[in-house]
FIKEGU-118468 format. One record per atom (N, C-alpha, C, O): residue number from 0; residue in one letter; atom name; x, y, z. Coordinates in pm, whole numbers, m for minus. Layout:
BEGIN
{node NUM; "A"; "CA"; {X; Y; Z}} ...
***
This chain:
BEGIN
{node 0; "X"; "N"; {15587; 5508; m13545}} {node 0; "X"; "CA"; {15473; 5553; m13621}} {node 0; "X"; "C"; {15354; 5580; m13529}} {node 0; "X"; "O"; {15278; 5675; m13549}} {node 1; "X"; "N"; {15339; 5495; m13429}} {node 1; "X"; "CA"; {15227; 5511; m13336}} {node 1; "X"; "C"; {15241; 5642; m13259}} {node 1; "X"; "O"; {15143; 5714; m13239}} {node 2; "X"; "N"; {15362; 5672; m13216}} {node 2; "X"; "CA"; {15384; 5795; m13138}} {node 2; "X"; "C"; {15356; 5918; m13224}} {node 2; "X"; "O"; {15299; 6016; m13175}} {node 3; "X"; "N"; {15394; 5915; m13350}} {node 3; "X"; "CA"; {15370; 6028; m13439}} {node 3; "X"; "C"; {15220; 6049; m13458}} {node 3; "X"; "O"; {15172; 6162; m13452}} {node 4; "X"; "N"; {15147; 5940; m13482}} {node 4; "X"; "CA"; {15001; 5951; m13500}} {node 4; "X"; "C"; {14932; 5999; m13374}} {node 4; "X"; "O"; {14844; 6084; m13379}} {node 5; "X"; "N"; {14973; 5946; m13260}} {node 5; "X"; "CA"; {14912; 5985; m13133}} {node 5; "X"; "C"; {14939; 6133; m13103}} {node 5; "X"; "O"; {14848; 6205; m13063}} {node 6; "X"; "N"; {15062; 6177; m13123}} {node 6; "X"; "CA"; {15095; 6318; m13098}} {node 6; "X"; "C"; {15021; 6410; m13196}} {node 6; "X"; "O"; {14981; 6520; m13160}} {node 7; "X"; "N"; {15002; 6364; m13317}} {node 7; "X"; "CA"; {14929; 6443; m13416}} {node 7; "X"; "C"; {14783; 6459; m13374}} {node 7; "X"; "O"; {14728; 6569; m13382}} {node 8; "X"; "N"; {14721; 6351; m13329}} {node 8; "X"; "CA"; {14581; 6358; m13285}} {node 8; "X"; "C"; {14566; 6445; m13160}} {node 8; "X"; "O"; {14472; 6524; m13151}} {node 9; "X"; "N"; {14657; 6432; m13067}} {node 9; "X"; "CA"; {14652; 6515; m12946}} {node 9; "X"; "C"; {14671; 6662; m12982}} {node 9; "X"; "O"; {14602; 6748; m12929}} {node 10; "X"; "N"; {14764; 6690; m13071}} {node 10; "X"; "CA"; {14788; 6829; m13114}} {node 10; "X"; "C"; {14666; 6888; m13182}} {node 10; "X"; "O"; {14633; 7004; m13161}} {node 11; "X"; "N"; {14599; 6807; m13265}} {node 11; "X"; "CA"; {14478; 6856; m13332}} {node 11; "X"; "C"; {14368; 6884; m13231}} {node 11; "X"; "O"; {14299; 6985; m13240}} {node 12; "X"; "N"; {14351; 6796; m13136}} {node 12; "X"; "CA"; {14249; 6816; m13032}} {node 12; "X"; "C"; {14276; 6939; m12948}} {node 12; "X"; "O"; {14185; 7016; m12918}} {node 13; "X"; "N"; {14401; 6956; m12909}} {node 13; "X"; "CA"; {14437; 7075; m12830}} {node 13; "X"; "C"; {14420; 7202; m12911}} {node 13; "X"; "O"; {14375; 7304; m12858}} {node 14; "X"; "N"; {14455; 7198; m13038}} {node 14; "X"; "CA"; {14438; 7316; m13123}} {node 14; "X"; "C"; {14292; 7354; m13138}} {node 14; "X"; "O"; {14258; 7472; m13129}} {node 15; "X"; "N"; {14207; 7255; m13161}} {node 15; "X"; "CA"; {14065; 7284; m13174}} {node 15; "X"; "C"; {14007; 7335; m13042}} {node 15; "X"; "O"; {13927; 7428; m13040}} {node 16; "X"; "N"; {14049; 7274; m12932}} {node 16; "X"; "CA"; {14003; 7320; m12800}} {node 16; "X"; "C"; {14046; 7462; m12771}} {node 16; "X"; "O"; {13969; 7541; m12716}} {node 17; "X"; "N"; {14168; 7496; m12809}} {node 17; "X"; "CA"; {14216; 7633; m12791}} {node 17; "X"; "C"; {14134; 7731; m12873}} {node 17; "X"; "O"; {14099; 7840; m12826}} {node 18; "X"; "N"; {14102; 7694; m12996}} {node 18; "X"; "CA"; {14018; 7780; m13080}} {node 18; "X"; "C"; {13880; 7799; m13019}} {node 18; "X"; "O"; {13826; 7910; m13021}} {node 19; "X"; "N"; {13823; 7693; m12966}} {node 19; "X"; "CA"; {13693; 7701; m12901}} {node 19; "X"; "C"; {13697; 7795; m12780}} {node 19; "X"; "O"; {13609; 7879; m12763}} {node 20; "X"; "N"; {13799; 7779; m12698}} {node 20; "X"; "CA"; {13812; 7864; m12579}} {node 20; "X"; "C"; {13832; 8010; m12618}} {node 20; "X"; "O"; {13772; 8099; m12558}} {node 21; "X"; "N"; {13915; 8036; m12718}} {node 21; "X"; "CA"; {13939; 8174; m12761}} {node 21; "X"; "C"; {13811; 8240; m12811}} {node 21; "X"; "O"; {13787; 8358; m12782}} {node 22; "X"; "N"; {13730; 8166; m12886}} {node 22; "X"; "CA"; {13606; 8224; m12936}} {node 22; "X"; "C"; {13508; 8250; m12821}} {node 22; "X"; "O"; {13437; 8351; m12822}} {node 23; "X"; "N"; {13505; 8163; m12724}} {node 23; "X"; "CA"; {13413; 8181; m12612}} {node 23; "X"; "C"; {13456; 8297; m12521}} {node 23; "X"; "O"; {13374; 8352; m12449}} {node 24; "X"; "N"; {13584; 8333; m12525}} {node 24; "X"; "CA"; {13633; 8443; m12442}} {node 24; "X"; "C"; {13607; 8580; m12505}} {node 24; "X"; "O"; {13624; 8682; m12438}} {node 25; "X"; "N"; {13568; 8583; m12632}} {node 25; "X"; "CA"; {13542; 8710; m12698}} {node 25; "X"; "C"; {13422; 8778; m12631}} {node 25; "X"; "O"; {13316; 8717; m12618}} {node 26; "X"; "N"; {13439; 8902; m12588}} {node 26; "X"; "CA"; {13328; 8970; m12520}} {node 26; "X"; "C"; {13213; 8999; m12615}} {node 26; "X"; "O"; {13232; 9009; m12736}} {node 27; "X"; "N"; {13097; 9011; m12560}} {node 27; "X"; "CA"; {12979; 9041; m12641}} {node 27; "X"; "C"; {12891; 8918; m12654}} {node 27; "X"; "O"; {12925; 8809; m12606}} {node 28; "X"; "N"; {12779; 8936; m12718}} {node 28; "X"; "CA"; {12684; 8827; m12733}} {node 28; "X"; "C"; {12650; 8809; m12881}} {node 28; "X"; "O"; {12545; 8854; m12926}} {node 29; "X"; "N"; {12739; 8742; m12958}} {node 29; "X"; "CA"; {12708; 8719; m13099}} {node 29; "X"; "C"; {12601; 8612; m13114}} {node 29; "X"; "O"; {12573; 8537; m13020}} {node 30; "X"; "N"; {12542; 8605; m13231}} {node 30; "X"; "CA"; {12439; 8504; m13254}} {node 30; "X"; "C"; {12502; 8366; m13256}} {node 30; "X"; "O"; {12622; 8350; m13280}} {node 31; "X"; "N"; {12420; 8266; m13230}} {node 31; "X"; "CA"; {12470; 8129; m13220}} {node 31; "X"; "C"; {12527; 8080; m13353}} {node 31; "X"; "O"; {12626; 8007; m13353}} {node 32; "X"; "N"; {12467; 8118; m13464}} {node 32; "X"; "CA"; {12517; 8071; m13593}} {node 32; "X"; "C"; {12654; 8130; m13625}} {node 32; "X"; "O"; {12740; 8062; m13681}} {node 33; "X"; "N"; {12674; 8255; m13589}} {node 33; "X"; "CA"; {12806; 8317; m13610}} {node 33; "X"; "C"; {12911; 8252; m13521}} {node 33; "X"; "O"; {13022; 8225; m13566}} {node 34; "X"; "N"; {12876; 8226; m13398}} {node 34; "X"; "CA"; {12970; 8164; m13305}} {node 34; "X"; "C"; {13011; 8027; m13355}} {node 34; "X"; "O"; {13129; 7991; m13353}} {node 35; "X"; "N"; {12914; 7949; m13400}} {node 35; "X"; "CA"; {12944; 7814; m13450}} {node 35; "X"; "C"; {13037; 7817; m13569}} {node 35; "X"; "O"; {13130; 7736; m13577}} {node 36; "X"; "N"; {13014; 7908; m13661}} {node 36; "X"; "CA"; {13099; 7917; m13780}} {node 36; "X"; "C"; {13240; 7961; m13744}} {node 36; "X"; "O"; {13338; 7908; m13798}} {node 37; "X"; "N"; {13252; 8056; m13653}} {node 37; "X"; "CA"; {13384; 8103; m13613}} {node 37; "X"; "C"; {13458; 7994; m13537}} {node 37; "X"; "O"; {13579; 7978; m13556}} {node 38; "X"; "N"; {13389; 7920; m13451}} {node 38; "X"; "CA"; {13452; 7811; m13377}} {node 38; "X"; "C"; {13505; 7706; m13474}} {node 38; "X"; "O"; {13619; 7660; m13460}} {node 39; "X"; "N"; {13425; 7668; m13572}} {node 39; "X"; "CA"; {13469; 7567; m13668}} {node 39; "X"; "C"; {13587; 7618; m13749}} {node 39; "X"; "O"; {13683; 7544; m13771}} {node 40; "X"; "N"; {13582; 7740; m13794}} {node 40; "X"; "CA"; {13691; 7795; m13877}} {node 40; "X"; "C"; {13820; 7811; m13797}} {node 40; "X"; "O"; {13924; 7759; m13837}} {node 41; "X"; "N"; {13813; 7882; m13685}} {node 41; "X"; "CA"; {13933; 7905; m13604}} {node 41; "X"; "C"; {13983; 7775; m13542}} {node 41; "X"; "O"; {14104; 7750; m13540}} {node 42; "X"; "N"; {13891; 7693; m13493}} {node 42; "X"; "CA"; {13931; 7565; m13435}} {node 42; "X"; "C"; {13997; 7475; m13538}} {node 42; "X"; "O"; {14095; 7407; m13509}} {node 43; "X"; "N"; {13942; 7475; m13660}} {node 43; "X"; "CA"; {14002; 7395; m13766}} {node 43; "X"; "C"; {14140; 7442; m13802}} {node 43; "X"; "O"; {14231; 7360; m13823}} {node 44; "X"; "N"; {14159; 7572; m13810}} {node 44; "X"; "CA"; {14291; 7627; m13841}} {node 44; "X"; "C"; {14393; 7589; m13733}} {node 44; "X"; "O"; {14504; 7547; m13765}} {node 45; "X"; "N"; {14354; 7605; m13608}} {node 45; "X"; "CA"; {14446; 7571; m13499}} {node 45; "X"; "C"; {14465; 7420; m13488}} {node 45; "X"; "O"; {14572; 7374; m13447}} {node 46; "X"; "N"; {14364; 7342; m13525}} {node 46; "X"; "CA"; {14377; 7197; m13522}} {node 46; "X"; "C"; {14480; 7150; m13624}} {node 46; "X"; "O"; {14558; 7059; m13597}} {node 47; "X"; "N"; {14480; 7212; m13742}} {node 47; "X"; "CA"; {14579; 7176; m13844}} {node 47; "X"; "C"; {14720; 7208; m13794}} {node 47; "X"; "O"; {14812; 7127; m13808}} {node 48; "X"; "N"; {14736; 7326; m13737}} {node 48; "X"; "CA"; {14867; 7362; m13683}} {node 48; "X"; "C"; {14910; 7270; m13571}} {node 48; "X"; "O"; {15027; 7233; m13562}} {node 49; "X"; "N"; {14816; 7234; m13484}} {node 49; "X"; "CA"; {14848; 7143; m13375}} {node 49; "X"; "C"; {14882; 7004; m13425}} {node 49; "X"; "O"; {14971; 6939; m13369}} {node 50; "X"; "N"; {14814; 6958; m13528}} {node 50; "X"; "CA"; {14843; 6826; m13584}} {node 50; "X"; "C"; {14982; 6822; m13645}} {node 50; "X"; "O"; {15055; 6724; m13630}} {node 51; "X"; "N"; {15019; 6929; m13715}} {node 51; "X"; "CA"; {15153; 6934; m13775}} {node 51; "X"; "C"; {15259; 6939; m13666}} {node 51; "X"; "O"; {15359; 6868; m13674}} {node 52; "X"; "N"; {15238; 7022; m13566}} {node 52; "X"; "CA"; {15335; 7031; m13456}} {node 52; "X"; "C"; {15346; 6898; m13382}} {node 52; "X"; "O"; {15456; 6855; m13347}} {node 53; "X"; "N"; {15233; 6833; m13358}} {node 53; "X"; "CA"; {15235; 6704; m13290}} {node 53; "X"; "C"; {15307; 6598; m13372}} {node 53; "X"; "O"; {15381; 6517; m13316}} {node 54; "X"; "N"; {15287; 6598; m13502}} {node 54; "X"; "CA"; {15355; 6501; m13587}} {node 54; "X"; "C"; {15505; 6524; m13588}} {node 54; "X"; "O"; {15583; 6428; m13586}} {node 55; "X"; "N"; {15547; 6648; m13591}} {node 55; "X"; "CA"; {15690; 6679; m13588}} {node 55; "X"; "C"; {15751; 6636; m13455}} {node 55; "X"; "O"; {15859; 6576; m13453}} {node 56; "X"; "N"; {15684; 6665; m13345}} {node 56; "X"; "CA"; {15735; 6627; m13214}} {node 56; "X"; "C"; {15740; 6475; m13199}} {node 56; "X"; "O"; {15840; 6421; m13152}} {node 57; "X"; "N"; {15633; 6407; m13240}} {node 57; "X"; "CA"; {15630; 6262; m13232}} {node 57; "X"; "C"; {15735; 6198; m13322}} {node 57; "X"; "O"; {15799; 6100; m13282}} {node 58; "X"; "N"; {15753; 6251; m13442}} {node 58; "X"; "CA"; {15854; 6198; m13532}} {node 58; "X"; "C"; {15995; 6217; m13477}} {node 58; "X"; "O"; {16079; 6128; m13490}} {node 59; "X"; "N"; {16020; 6330; m13418}} {node 59; "X"; "CA"; {16151; 6355; m13358}} {node 59; "X"; "C"; {16176; 6260; m13241}} {node 59; "X"; "O"; {16287; 6210; m13225}} {node 60; "X"; "N"; {16074; 6235; m13160}} {node 60; "X"; "CA"; {16089; 6143; m13048}} {node 60; "X"; "C"; {16116; 6001; m13098}} {node 60; "X"; "O"; {16197; 5929; m13039}} {node 61; "X"; "N"; {16049; 5960; m13205}} {node 61; "X"; "CA"; {16074; 5827; m13262}} {node 61; "X"; "C"; {16214; 5817; m13320}} {node 61; "X"; "O"; {16279; 5713; m13307}} {node 62; "X"; "N"; {16262; 5924; m13383}} {node 62; "X"; "CA"; {16396; 5924; m13438}} {node 62; "X"; "C"; {16500; 5912; m13328}} {node 62; "X"; "O"; {16597; 5837; m13342}} {node 63; "X"; "N"; {16482; 5984; m13219}} {node 63; "X"; "CA"; {16575; 5976; m13106}} {node 63; "X"; "C"; {16576; 5834; m13048}} {node 63; "X"; "O"; {16682; 5781; m13017}} {node 64; "X"; "N"; {16459; 5774; m13034}} {node 64; "X"; "CA"; {16450; 5638; m12981}} {node 64; "X"; "C"; {16519; 5539; m13075}} {node 64; "X"; "O"; {16589; 5450; m13029}} {node 65; "X"; "N"; {16499; 5554; m13204}} {node 65; "X"; "CA"; {16564; 5467; m13303}} {node 65; "X"; "C"; {16716; 5479; m13294}} {node 65; "X"; "O"; {16786; 5378; m13295}} {node 66; "X"; "N"; {16765; 5602; m13285}} {node 66; "X"; "CA"; {16910; 5621; m13279}} {node 66; "X"; "C"; {16968; 5563; m13151}} {node 66; "X"; "O"; {17078; 5508; m13154}} {node 67; "X"; "N"; {16897; 5574; m13041}} {node 67; "X"; "CA"; {16944; 5514; m12916}} {node 67; "X"; "C"; {16952; 5362; m12928}} {node 67; "X"; "O"; {17051; 5301; m12887}} {node 68; "X"; "N"; {16848; 5301; m12983}} {node 68; "X"; "CA"; {16848; 5155; m13000}} {node 68; "X"; "C"; {16961; 5111; m13091}} {node 68; "X"; "O"; {17027; 5010; m13066}} {node 69; "X"; "N"; {16983; 5186; m13198}} {node 69; "X"; "CA"; {17089; 5151; m13292}} {node 69; "X"; "C"; {17225; 5159; m13225}} {node 69; "X"; "O"; {17309; 5071; m13244}} {node 70; "X"; "N"; {17248; 5264; m13146}} {node 70; "X"; "CA"; {17375; 5279; m13076}} {node 70; "X"; "C"; {17395; 5169; m12972}} {node 70; "X"; "O"; {17506; 5117; m12957}} {node 71; "X"; "N"; {17287; 5133; m12901}} {node 71; "X"; "CA"; {17299; 5026; m12801}} {node 71; "X"; "C"; {17327; 4892; m12868}} {node 71; "X"; "O"; {17406; 4813; m12817}} {node 72; "X"; "N"; {17263; 4866; m12981}} {node 72; "X"; "CA"; {17287; 4740; m13053}} {node 72; "X"; "C"; {17431; 4735; m13104}} {node 72; "X"; "O"; {17495; 4629; m13099}} {node 73; "X"; "N"; {17482; 4847; m13152}} {node 73; "X"; "CA"; {17619; 4850; m13200}} {node 73; "X"; "C"; {17717; 4830; m13085}} {node 73; "X"; "O"; {17817; 4760; m13100}} {node 74; "X"; "N"; {17689; 4891; m12970}} {node 74; "X"; "CA"; {17774; 4874; m12853}} {node 74; "X"; "C"; {17774; 4730; m12805}} {node 74; "X"; "O"; {17878; 4676; m12768}} {node 75; "X"; "N"; {17657; 4667; m12806}} {node 75; "X"; "CA"; {17646; 4528; m12763}} {node 75; "X"; "C"; {17722; 4435; m12859}} {node 75; "X"; "O"; {17784; 4339; m12816}} {node 76; "X"; "N"; {17716; 4465; m12988}} {node 76; "X"; "CA"; {17787; 4384; m13086}} {node 76; "X"; "C"; {17938; 4396; m13068}} {node 76; "X"; "O"; {18011; 4297; m13080}} {node 77; "X"; "N"; {17985; 4515; m13041}} {node 77; "X"; "CA"; {18130; 4536; m13022}} {node 77; "X"; "C"; {18176; 4478; m12889}} {node 77; "X"; "O"; {18290; 4432; m12878}} {node 78; "X"; "N"; {18090; 4480; m12790}} {node 78; "X"; "CA"; {18125; 4431; m12658}} {node 78; "X"; "C"; {18130; 4279; m12651}} {node 78; "X"; "O"; {18196; 4223; m12563}} {node 79; "X"; "N"; {18061; 4210; m12741}} {node 79; "X"; "CA"; {18054; 4063; m12738}} {node 79; "X"; "C"; {18176; 4000; m12799}} {node 79; "X"; "O"; {18186; 3877; m12803}} 
***
């Protein structure tokens, strides 16, 4: 559960950072209020996508770890 939450938070942060960088790379000199609104909107959208992707990756990693532990425990039980 910890890995899923951590990956979700990291994914959200990276998504928002990517949105911020993309908006800052747009050529031209828009007003500050427009830039702020676009950063929040685009960053929020990418943060949601990053959070979902991070949760899926973290959940898959936890599932793989669980299955490995289960297989090792079963092997140890049969070996004893």
